[in-house]
Rosetta silent file (secondary structure, phi, psi, omega in degrees, C-alpha in Angstrom):
SEQUENCE: MKTRSYTSPDGINWTVEIVLPGATNAMIMFEHPDGATSRLDRYNWVNIAGPSARNVTSRAESAAVLAELTDAQIALLFRRSMPVSTAAN
SCORE:     score description
SCORE:     0.000 S_00000001
   1 L     0.000  108.753 -179.563  -90.151 -109.179  179.151 S_00000001
   2 L   -94.728  -34.039 -179.876  -93.628 -108.323  180.407 S_00000001
   3 E  -137.483  159.749  172.797  -92.764 -105.333  182.600 S_00000001
   4 E  -132.965  171.338  176.010  -89.937 -102.887  183.144 S_00000001
   5 E  -116.765  151.611  177.916  -89.222 -100.421  185.870 S_00000001
   6 E  -139.427  129.207  176.872  -88.816  -96.671  185.605 S_00000001
   7 E  -101.093  117.167 -178.637  -87.593  -94.364  188.347 S_00000001
   8 L   -74.732  164.983 -179.081  -89.159  -90.924  188.082 S_00000001
   9 L   -57.437  -24.768  178.779  -87.211  -87.757  188.964 S_00000001
  10 L   -87.297    6.639  174.038  -88.859  -87.707  192.408 S_00000001
  11 L    90.646    3.700  179.473  -87.433  -91.178  193.180 S_00000001
  12 L   -81.645  132.653 -179.445  -90.600  -93.267  192.786 S_00000001
  13 E   -95.174  102.843 -177.142  -89.974  -96.648  191.154 S_00000001
  14 E   -90.506  147.822  171.048  -92.854  -97.251  188.692 S_00000001
  15 E   -93.345  129.688 -177.274  -93.732 -100.534  186.991 S_00000001
  16 E  -108.213  129.734 -177.565  -94.089 -100.065  183.231 S_00000001
  17 E  -142.270  145.152  175.182  -96.400 -102.342  181.258 S_00000001
  18 E   -97.193  125.830  177.456  -97.881 -102.345  177.756 S_00000001
  19 E  -128.748  161.193  179.119 -101.634 -102.950  177.668 S_00000001
  20 L    52.300   52.107  179.001 -104.238 -102.797  174.902 S_00000001
  21 L   -71.505  140.637  176.662 -101.839 -103.343  171.989 S_00000001
  22 L  -123.281 -158.338  178.561 -103.299 -102.703  168.573 S_00000001
  23 L   -80.682  -36.126 -174.054 -101.921 -102.572  165.054 S_00000001
  24 L  -118.614  -10.296  179.118 -100.657  -98.993  165.210 S_00000001
  25 E  -154.063  168.952  177.836 -100.582  -98.063  168.899 S_00000001
  26 E  -151.895  153.161  177.317 -100.588  -99.424  172.435 S_00000001
  27 E   -89.488  132.734  175.352 -101.285  -98.058  175.883 S_00000001
  28 E  -105.841  125.469 -178.878  -98.321  -97.792  178.230 S_00000001
  29 E  -105.730  134.382  173.125  -99.224  -98.007  181.920 S_00000001
  30 E  -109.824  106.057 -175.821  -97.094  -96.612  184.724 S_00000001
  31 E   -93.803  125.084 -179.892  -98.196  -98.433  187.865 S_00000001
  32 L   -68.022  144.450 -177.896  -97.456  -96.717  191.183 S_00000001
  33 L   -65.379  -20.195  175.897  -95.661  -98.914  193.735 S_00000001
  34 L   -77.141   95.412 -175.236  -98.477  -98.365  196.260 S_00000001
  35 L   -73.503   -0.532 -177.334 -100.627 -101.273  195.129 S_00000001
  36 L   -69.448  -25.195 -177.774 -103.472 -100.306  197.446 S_00000001
  37 L  -147.411  149.225  174.772 -105.046  -98.064  194.816 S_00000001
  38 L   -94.218    3.959 -177.994 -104.826  -97.482  191.076 S_00000001
  39 L   -60.641  -28.019 -177.717 -105.646  -93.800  191.626 S_00000001
  40 L   -92.069   -6.426  179.777 -101.945  -92.897  191.355 S_00000001
  41 L   -66.741  155.646 -178.979 -101.323  -94.899  188.155 S_00000001
  42 E  -130.805  160.971  178.013 -100.599  -93.024  184.922 S_00000001
  43 E  -146.351  163.022  174.465 -100.931  -93.865  181.212 S_00000001
  44 E  -156.087  173.432  178.841  -99.941  -92.703  177.749 S_00000001
  45 E  -112.864  140.477  178.695 -100.164  -93.997  174.179 S_00000001
  46 E  -112.362  128.329  174.023  -97.260  -95.367  172.133 S_00000001
  47 E   -83.972  138.780 -178.406  -97.322  -95.234  168.336 S_00000001
  48 L  -108.354  129.215  177.123  -96.056  -98.384  166.647 S_00000001
  49 L  -110.425  167.140  176.686  -94.118  -98.187  163.396 S_00000001
  50 L   118.709  174.758 -175.659  -93.014 -100.926  161.062 S_00000001
  51 H   -63.610  -31.200 -178.814  -94.501 -103.310  158.527 S_00000001
  52 H   -69.431  -22.245 -179.790  -96.968 -104.874  160.977 S_00000001
  53 H   -70.562  -16.168  179.291  -98.589 -101.461  161.541 S_00000001
  54 H   -79.629  -16.947 -179.752  -99.881 -101.528  157.960 S_00000001
  55 L   -99.687  103.354 -174.473 -102.074 -104.539  158.697 S_00000001
  56 L   -71.306  -11.508  178.493 -105.020 -103.261  160.743 S_00000001
  57 L   -90.088   -5.974 -179.401 -106.160 -106.789  161.603 S_00000001
  58 L   -90.569  166.572  175.150 -102.903 -107.617  163.385 S_00000001
  59 L  -129.246  137.805  176.061 -101.961 -106.934  166.983 S_00000001
  60 L   -73.923  153.253  175.420  -98.536 -105.993  168.254 S_00000001
  61 L   -83.983  129.945 -178.832  -96.949 -108.113  170.950 S_00000001
  62 H   -56.921  -44.890 -178.291  -96.800 -106.285  174.292 S_00000001
  63 H   -64.469  -37.577 -179.634  -93.356 -107.641  175.120 S_00000001
  64 H   -68.544  -40.733  178.512  -91.972 -106.608  171.722 S_00000001
  65 H   -63.598  -44.655 -179.352  -93.313 -103.053  172.036 S_00000001
  66 H   -65.176  -37.943 -179.629  -91.850 -102.721  175.533 S_00000001
  67 H   -67.782  -29.902 -178.794  -88.500 -104.139  174.414 S_00000001
  68 H   -77.763  -19.407 -178.258  -88.246 -101.583  171.579 S_00000001
  69 L   -76.940  131.729  176.218  -88.730  -98.605  173.902 S_00000001
  70 L   -85.171  167.171  177.469  -85.537  -96.954  175.123 S_00000001
  71 H   -61.579  -37.482  178.689  -85.149  -95.523  178.604 S_00000001
  72 H   -65.902  -39.029  177.956  -85.270  -92.007  177.119 S_00000001
  73 H   -66.441  -40.283  178.665  -88.548  -92.773  175.313 S_00000001
  74 H   -64.726  -40.472  178.135  -90.076  -94.165  178.499 S_00000001
  75 H   -62.691  -41.791  178.394  -89.004  -91.044  180.404 S_00000001
  76 H   -65.633  -43.118  178.116  -90.611  -88.821  177.751 S_00000001
  77 H   -63.220  -36.620  178.210  -93.812  -90.871  177.779 S_00000001
  78 H   -66.574  -44.139 -179.757  -93.924  -90.622  181.571 S_00000001
  79 H   -60.569  -30.888 -178.739  -93.498  -86.838  181.522 S_00000001
  80 L   -98.822    7.594 -176.499  -96.423  -86.576  179.104 S_00000001
  81 L   -75.002  163.513 -178.107  -98.561  -89.208  180.841 S_00000001
  82 E  -120.888  151.030  177.166 -102.012  -88.641  182.312 S_00000001
  83 E   -67.678  143.984  176.311 -103.539  -89.928  185.553 S_00000001
  84 L   -68.015  -38.756 -178.097 -105.766  -92.977  185.213 S_00000001
  85 L  -131.103  140.355  176.667 -108.151  -91.496  187.755 S_00000001
  86 L   -93.767  163.155  179.585 -108.744  -87.933  188.787 S_00000001
  87 L   -65.131  148.396  178.456 -109.371  -86.806  192.337 S_00000001
  88 L   -69.633  142.881  178.953 -112.923  -86.962  193.618 S_00000001
  89 L   -81.031    0.000    0.000 -114.774  -83.664  193.662 S_00000001
């Protein structure tokens, strides 16, 4: 499982992907369905628990991190997410 989908309260169907996995955290990307620009994409950080998090030289598997996230956790991460790009001044 490389990606999942999440439907936000306003009805937009986002693609959810784990990028930049580390030993203790990973970035979760919410990609807007309008592929013309990444300006609408959002991101947040996921903390990783478990025995592998104690080894700082290891990397978590993106698919495993995404598979462990529940729909409720993804919804919470989306609500607290930040835009990848801000509007131009």
